[in-house]
C-alpha positions, -999 to 999 in steps of 0.1 A, spaced: 592 653 -382 575 624 -364 540 626 -348 523 606 -321 503 589 -348 535 578 -366 547 563 -333 513 546 -328 513 531 -363 548 516 -357 541 503 -322 507 488 -329 522 468 -358 545 450 -333 532 417 -319 516 417 -284 517 455 -282 489 471 -263 482 509 -261 472 523 -227 468 558 -212 488 562 -180 489 595 -162 478 614 -194 505 597 -214 499 573 -243 520 542 -236 528 511 -255 536 479 -237 541 442 -240 524 426 -210 531 448 -181 563 464 -194 561 498 -211 585 503 -239 573 536 -254 555 566 -239 545 598 -255 544 630 -235 510 646 -229 518 674 -252 531 650 -279 564 667 -283 586 639 -269 588 602 -266 603 581 -239 615 547 -249 633 516 -236 671 520 -240 700 505 -221 708 526 -190 746 521 -195 744 537 -230 720 566 -225 745 592 -212 766 587 -243 736 590 -266 724 622 -249 760 637 -249 764 629 -286 731 644 -297 717 667 -269 695 686 -294 676 653 -301 679 631 -270 675 639 -234 675 621 -201 643 608 -185 626 625 -157 645 621 -124 618 596 -112 625 574 -143 663 575 -143 664 541 -125 648 525 -155 663 515 -189 648 547 -205 657 578 -225 637 605 -243 638 620 -278 621 651 -293 596 639 -319 604 669 -341 640 658 -343 635 623 -358 621 611 -391 600 581 -400 630 557 -404 645 567 -370 611 564 -354 607 528 -366 642 520 -355 638 534 -320 604 519 -314 614 485 -327 646 484 -307 626 494 -276 600 467 -282 628 441 -287 641 449 -252 608 439 -236 593 413 -260 600 376 -255 632 367 -274 616 341 -297 588 365 -306 612 393 -314 634 370 -335 605 356 -354 590 390 -361 622 406 -371 632 377 -393 662 365 -372 674 331 -362 656 322 -329 677 320 -298 688 286 -284 663 267 -264 659 277 -228 655 314 -237 621 330 -233 
């Protein structure tokens, strides 16, 4: 089982991440873009995820993943029950969400990958 503190530990280890409280939710962002948000009751986590893939993820594991609030469905976003994931899954979900919003060179350098060709951000 993952806790909000576990999510915080992973997120704050990622470069340029800032923690903010927005509408009673703990959020983690790079610049102005939020990539993880924890529900006020700390039972679920919303995270950046490709819109075109989320329906398949939710359909495959509905006991773990669920769609975002209707007002957030226009964003690249999905949610997971924190009690349904372990430490390794937490790290994977948070890092992949961060990768979606972090500058490509920063993400590549942090994750030990070859940097993108010049002209990328």
